[in-house]
TINU-40591 format. One record per residue (C-alpha): x, y, z; residue in one letter; residue number from 1. Coordinates in steps of 0.2 Angstrom, whole numbers, plus 5000, padded with zeros to 4 digits. Each point is the difference from the previous one (the first is absolute). Layout:
BEGIN
ATOM:c1:c2:c3:rest:nr
ATOM:X:Y:Z:a:NUM $
...
***
This chain:
BEGIN
ATOM:c1:c2:c3:rest:nr
ATOM:5018:4466:5809:m:1 $
ATOM:5013:4990:4989:e:2 $
ATOM:5004:5006:4983:t:3 $
ATOM:5003:4992:4983:t:4 $
ATOM:5017:5007:5002:a:5 $
ATOM:5003:4989:5016:s:6 $
ATOM:4992:4985:4990:a:7 $
ATOM:5015:5003:4988:d:8 $
ATOM:5012:5001:5012:v:9 $
ATOM:4995:4982:5008:w:10 $
ATOM:4997:4993:4981:f:11 $
ATOM:5018:5006:4995:d:12 $
ATOM:5008:4993:5017:l:13 $
ATOM:4991:4983:4997:g:14 $
ATOM:5007:4999:4981:c:15 $
ATOM:5018:5003:5008:e:16 $
ATOM:4998:4988:5014:l:17 $
ATOM:4993:4987:4987:q:18 $
ATOM:5015:5004:4988:r:19 $
ATOM:5010:4996:5015:l:20 $
ATOM:4991:4984:5003:e:21 $
ATOM:4994:5006:5017:r:22 $
ATOM:4983:4992:4996:y:23 $
ATOM:4993:5003:5019:q:24 $
ATOM:5005:5017:5000:e:25 $
ATOM:4993:5004:4984:a:26 $
ATOM:4984:4993:5003:l:27 $
ATOM:4998:5011:5015:s:28 $
ATOM:5005:5015:4991:a:29 $
ATOM:4987:4995:4987:f:30 $
ATOM:4987:4996:5013:e:31 $
ATOM:5002:5018:5005:e:32 $
ATOM:4999:5008:4982:a:33 $
ATOM:4984:4989:4999:q:34 $
ATOM:4992:5006:5016:a:35 $
ATOM:5002:5019:4993:i:36 $
ATOM:4995:4994:4982:d:37 $
ATOM:4993:4984:4997:p:38 $
ATOM:4999:5004:4981:n:39 $
ATOM:5018:5005:4999:y:40 $
ATOM:5007:4995:4981:p:41 $
ATOM:5009:4984:5000:s:42 $
ATOM:4998:4998:5019:l:43 $
ATOM:4990:4983:5000:k:44 $
ATOM:5012:4992:4987:n:45 $
ATOM:5015:5006:5012:r:46 $
ATOM:4993:4991:5015:i:47 $
ATOM:4996:4985:4990:a:48 $
ATOM:5017:4999:4994:f:49 $
ATOM:5006:5004:5018:t:50 $
ATOM:4991:4984:5006:h:51 $
ATOM:5007:4991:4986:w:52 $
ATOM:5018:5005:5006:g:53 $
ATOM:4995:4995:5018:l:54 $
ATOM:4996:4984:4993:k:55 $
ATOM:4981:5002:5004:n:56 $
ATOM:4995:4992:4984:f:57 $
ATOM:4982:4997:5004:s:58 $
ATOM:4998:5018:5006:t:59 $
ATOM:5009:5006:4984:a:60 $
ATOM:4989:4989:4988:l:61 $
ATOM:4983:5006:5009:d:62 $
ATOM:5007:5018:4997:l:63 $
ATOM:5005:4997:4981:y:64 $
ATOM:4983:4991:4998:e:65 $
ATOM:4991:5016:5006:a:66 $
ATOM:5011:5010:4990:l:67 $
ATOM:4996:4992:4983:v:68 $
ATOM:4981:5003:5004:r:69 $
ATOM:5004:5018:5003:e:70 $
ATOM:5012:5003:4986:t:71 $
ATOM:4997:4987:4987:p:72 $
ATOM:5012:5008:4988:g:73 $
ATOM:5014:5000:5009:d:74 $
ATOM:5014:4989:4993:v:75 $
ATOM:5011:5001:5015:g:76 $
ATOM:4986:4994:5012:v:77 $
ATOM:4997:4986:4989:w:78 $
ATOM:5018:4995:4999:v:79 $
ATOM:5001:5002:5019:n:80 $
ATOM:4984:4989:5003:l:81 $
ATOM:5007:4986:4989:s:82 $
ATOM:5016:5001:5010:i:83 $
ATOM:4993:5000:5016:n:84 $
ATOM:4987:4985:4995:a:85 $
ATOM:5014:4991:4994:f:86 $
ATOM:5010:5001:5017:q:87 $
ATOM:4983:4994:5008:c:88 $
ATOM:5001:4985:4989:r:89 $
ATOM:4983:5006:4992:q:90 $
ATOM:5006:4996:4982:f:91 $
ATOM:4984:5001:4990:d:92 $
ATOM:4997:5018:5007:k:93 $
ATOM:5018:5004:4999:s:94 $
ATOM:4998:4995:4980:l:95 $
ATOM:4984:5008:4998:a:96 $
ATOM:5007:5017:5006:a:97 $
ATOM:5018:5000:4990:a:98 $
ATOM:4988:4996:4985:e:99 $
ATOM:4990:5015:5003:r:100 $
ATOM:5016:5011:5003:a:101 $
ATOM:5006:4994:4982:f:102 $
ATOM:4984:5005:4994:q:103 $
ATOM:5001:5016:5006:l:104 $
ATOM:5018:5003:4996:n:105 $
ATOM:5010:4987:4990:p:106 $
ATOM:5015:5011:5000:n:107 $
ATOM:5005:5001:5019:n:108 $
ATOM:5015:4991:5003:p:109 $
ATOM:4997:4997:5018:v:110 $
ATOM:4982:4993:4996:q:111 $
ATOM:5009:4988:4988:l:112 $
ATOM:5013:4995:5011:h:113 $
ATOM:4985:4995:5014:a:114 $
ATOM:4990:4993:4986:y:115 $
ATOM:5014:4989:4994:s:116 $
ATOM:5002:4993:5017:i:117 $
ATOM:4983:4995:5002:i:118 $
ATOM:4998:4992:4983:l:119 $
ATOM:5014:4990:5006:r:120 $
ATOM:4991:4993:5015:e:121 $
ATOM:4986:4994:4986:f:122 $
ATOM:5014:4992:4990:g:123 $
ATOM:4998:5012:4985:r:124 $
ATOM:5019:5001:4997:f:125 $
ATOM:5001:5007:4985:k:126 $
ATOM:4988:5013:5003:r:127 $
ATOM:5009:5005:5015:a:128 $
ATOM:5017:5000:4989:l:129 $
ATOM:4992:5012:4987:h:130 $
ATOM:4994:5012:5014:l:131 $
ATOM:5017:5001:5008:l:132 $
ATOM:5008:5003:4982:e:133 $
ATOM:4988:5015:4998:r:134 $
ATOM:5002:5007:5018:s:135 $
ATOM:5019:5001:4996:v:136 $
ATOM:4997:5008:4985:l:137 $
ATOM:4989:5014:5007:l:138 $
ATOM:5012:5003:5016:d:139 $
ATOM:5018:4992:4994:p:140 $
ATOM:5007:5007:5016:e:141 $
ATOM:4990:4989:5013:d:142 $
ATOM:5014:4987:5004:a:143 $
ATOM:4988:4990:5011:d:144 $
ATOM:4989:4996:4984:t:145 $
ATOM:5015:4998:4990:r:146 $
ATOM:5006:4986:5013:v:147 $
ATOM:4981:4991:5000:q:148 $
ATOM:5002:5001:4980:l:149 $
ATOM:5017:4992:5000:g:150 $
ATOM:4994:4986:5012:l:151 $
ATOM:4984:4997:4989:r:152 $
ATOM:5011:4999:4985:q:153 $
ATOM:5012:4988:5008:l:154 $
ATOM:4984:4988:5007:e:155 $
ATOM:4994:5001:4981:a:156 $
ATOM:5018:4994:4994:g:157 $
ATOM:5004:5017:4992:d:158 $
ATOM:5017:4999:5008:y:159 $
ATOM:5008:5014:4989:k:160 $
ATOM:4987:5014:5003:n:161 $
ATOM:4997:4993:5017:g:162 $
ATOM:5019:5004:5005:w:163 $
ATOM:4999:5016:4991:k:164 $
ATOM:4985:5007:5010:s:165 $
ATOM:5007:4994:5015:l:166 $
ATOM:5016:5009:4997:m:167 $
ATOM:4991:5016:4995:r:168 $
ATOM:4989:4998:5015:g:169 $
ATOM:5013:4997:5013:g:170 $
ATOM:5011:5015:4995:s:171 $
ATOM:4985:5012:4995:g:172 $
ATOM:5008:5002:4983:a:173 $
ATOM:4989:5000:4985:t:174 $
***
């Protein structure tokens, strides 16, 4: 009989493979862990993310929709649902999930960045820019968000701050 300890081993292996972007192998490891302990903490979220990494966006979306029903207070699951729905071009669903994530935690820099991308799709440029600015304030070391902020500032005609943000984002300096 398999033990929880062996579920730990499979889960840890899956996480490492996922970190290395070896998604197919990670999925196999997570499925082994799931066969041993289907309720292993964070396992379903990891499986959904692995499907996203494999570009199985519809499968990932279905898994995240199930996860938000199971854990409606988990901001990370709502963020991932919003990103997957966006990837599947289900923009209304993406926006609703991003808004729910924002309600749960308006100070999560990852959520703010994702939400800003979705808002841009709806033409809400000013609000998207505001969320990027807030995300950078919360996580000034996130170079990708700084670059996105710089690009959005340039689009808005704020050249001085746009170039400043891009220079900081590209170098990782604050």
